[in-house]
C-alpha positions as CSV (number, residue, x, y, z in Angstrom):
1,M,75.9,-50.2,13.7
2,S,79.1,-50.6,11.3
3,I,81.2,-48.2,9.7
4,D,81.0,-47.7,6.3
5,L,84.6,-46.5,6.0
6,R,83.9,-44.6,2.4
7,N,81.0,-43.1,3.8
8,D,81.2,-42.0,7.6
9,V,84.9,-42.2,7.4
10,F,86.8,-40.8,4.4
11,V,84.4,-38.6,3.3
12,P,83.9,-36.6,5.8
13,V,87.8,-36.3,6.7
14,L,88.2,-35.4,3.1
15,A,85.9,-32.4,3.7
16,R,87.7,-31.3,6.9
17,V,91.1,-31.5,5.4
18,K,90.7,-29.8,2.3
19,K,89.0,-26.7,4.7
20,R,92.5,-26.8,6.7
21,V,94.7,-26.7,3.3
22,E,96.1,-23.5,4.6
23,S,97.5,-24.9,7.7
24,L,99.0,-27.6,5.5
25,R,101.0,-25.3,3.6
26,S,102.4,-24.3,6.7
27,L,103.3,-27.9,7.5
28,K,104.7,-28.8,4.3
29,R,107.8,-26.5,4.7
30,F,109.4,-29.2,7.1
31,Q,110.4,-31.5,4.7
32,R,109.8,-35.6,5.0
33,T,108.4,-34.8,8.4
34,G,105.7,-37.0,10.0
35,I,102.4,-35.2,10.5
36,E,100.3,-37.4,12.2
37,G,99.3,-35.3,15.1
38,W,98.2,-32.6,13.0
39,F,96.2,-35.3,11.0
40,K,94.7,-37.1,14.1
41,V,93.0,-33.7,15.4
42,E,91.6,-32.8,12.2
43,I,90.2,-36.6,11.9
44,V,88.6,-36.1,15.3
45,A,87.3,-33.2,14.9
46,A,85.7,-34.3,11.3
47,L,84.3,-37.4,13.2
48,D,83.4,-36.2,16.3
49,K,81.6,-39.3,18.4
50,K,82.2,-41.9,15.8
51,V,85.5,-42.1,17.4
52,K,85.6,-44.7,20.3
53,A,89.1,-44.2,21.5
54,I,92.6,-42.7,20.3
55,H,95.3,-45.6,20.8
56,N,99.2,-45.3,21.2
57,K,99.8,-48.8,20.0
58,G,98.5,-50.8,17.0
59,P,96.2,-48.8,15.0
60,D,95.4,-45.0,16.1
61,L,91.7,-45.0,15.9
62,E,88.8,-47.2,17.3
63,F,85.3,-46.8,16.3
64,E,82.1,-47.8,18.5
65,D,81.7,-51.1,16.5
66,G,85.2,-52.6,17.3
67,T,86.9,-51.1,13.8
68,K,90.1,-49.9,13.9
69,L,92.1,-47.5,11.7
70,E,95.9,-46.5,11.1
71,L,97.0,-43.2,10.5
72,K,99.6,-42.4,8.7
73,A,100.8,-38.5,7.0
74,A,103.9,-36.9,6.0
75,T,105.0,-33.9,4.5
76,N,105.9,-36.5,1.6
77,F,104.4,-39.5,0.1
78,D,105.9,-43.1,0.3
79,R,103.4,-46.0,-0.3
80,G,105.6,-48.2,2.0
81,W,104.0,-46.7,5.1
82,F,100.5,-47.5,4.5
83,L,101.7,-51.3,3.5
84,E,103.8,-51.6,6.2
85,P,100.9,-51.2,9.0
86,L,98.3,-53.0,6.6
87,R,100.3,-56.2,6.5
88,K,101.5,-55.8,10.4
89,Y,97.9,-55.2,11.6
90,R,95.7,-55.9,8.9
91,A,93.6,-53.1,9.5
92,P,92.3,-50.2,7.0
93,C,94.8,-47.2,6.6
94,L,94.0,-43.6,6.2
95,F,97.2,-41.2,5.1
96,L,97.9,-37.8,4.0
97,G,101.4,-36.8,2.3
98,N,102.8,-34.5,-0.1
99,A,102.9,-36.0,-3.6
100,P,103.1,-35.5,-7.1
101,G,100.2,-37.3,-8.3
102,L,97.4,-40.6,-7.4
103,S,99.2,-43.0,-9.6
104,R,102.1,-44.0,-7.4
105,L,99.2,-44.7,-5.4
106,T,97.2,-47.7,-7.4
107,A,100.4,-48.8,-8.7
108,T,100.7,-52.5,-7.6
109,D,101.1,-55.9,-8.6
110,S,100.9,-57.2,-5.0
111,G,97.2,-56.8,-4.8
112,E,97.5,-56.8,-1.2
113,F,95.4,-53.8,-0.6
114,E,91.9,-52.1,-2.2
115,V,91.3,-48.5,-2.2
116,V,88.5,-47.3,-0.8
117,G,88.9,-43.6,-1.5
118,S,91.7,-41.3,-2.7
119,D,91.6,-37.8,-3.9
120,V,94.6,-35.4,-4.8
121,F,94.0,-31.6,-4.0
122,P,96.1,-29.0,-4.5
123,D,97.5,-26.7,-1.8
124,G,97.6,-23.4,-3.1
125,F,101.1,-22.9,-3.5
126,G,101.6,-25.4,-6.7
127,G,101.7,-28.6,-4.8
128,E,99.8,-31.3,-4.3
129,W,98.4,-33.6,-1.4
130,I,97.0,-37.1,-1.8
131,I,94.7,-38.3,1.1
132,G,93.6,-41.8,1.2
133,L,92.1,-45.0,2.5
134,V,93.2,-48.5,1.8
135,K,92.3,-51.8,3.5
136,P,93.6,-55.0,3.2
137,R,92.2,-57.7,1.0
138,R,90.8,-60.1,2.4
């Protein structure tokens, strides 16, 4: 069975992360800090048996159909962090960051990636988080 990145990955991860927004608020106080460990735990909890393996080199997750997924998360947002693994691994990238808005995600002239799913949601303290899943254009 083939993984549908939007419905099988993005939608359940988005629901899980939104439920855990209180935990994100606690992490936000650490400026410009990677929070990929937190993100990885929440993703595995959201996707459960769909995840076949967790890797420490190359893309972070592998699914039963062989699809690999890179993860990026931080208490800030920089498009560069998901563009680099797209170029390096040619694998989809699921990311999370504290951000002012979605326009920074889609503003590109390169056409290097396609947005599979994205959302901006409030943290309850006046901040916004952006979560997205992008994949390389073939």
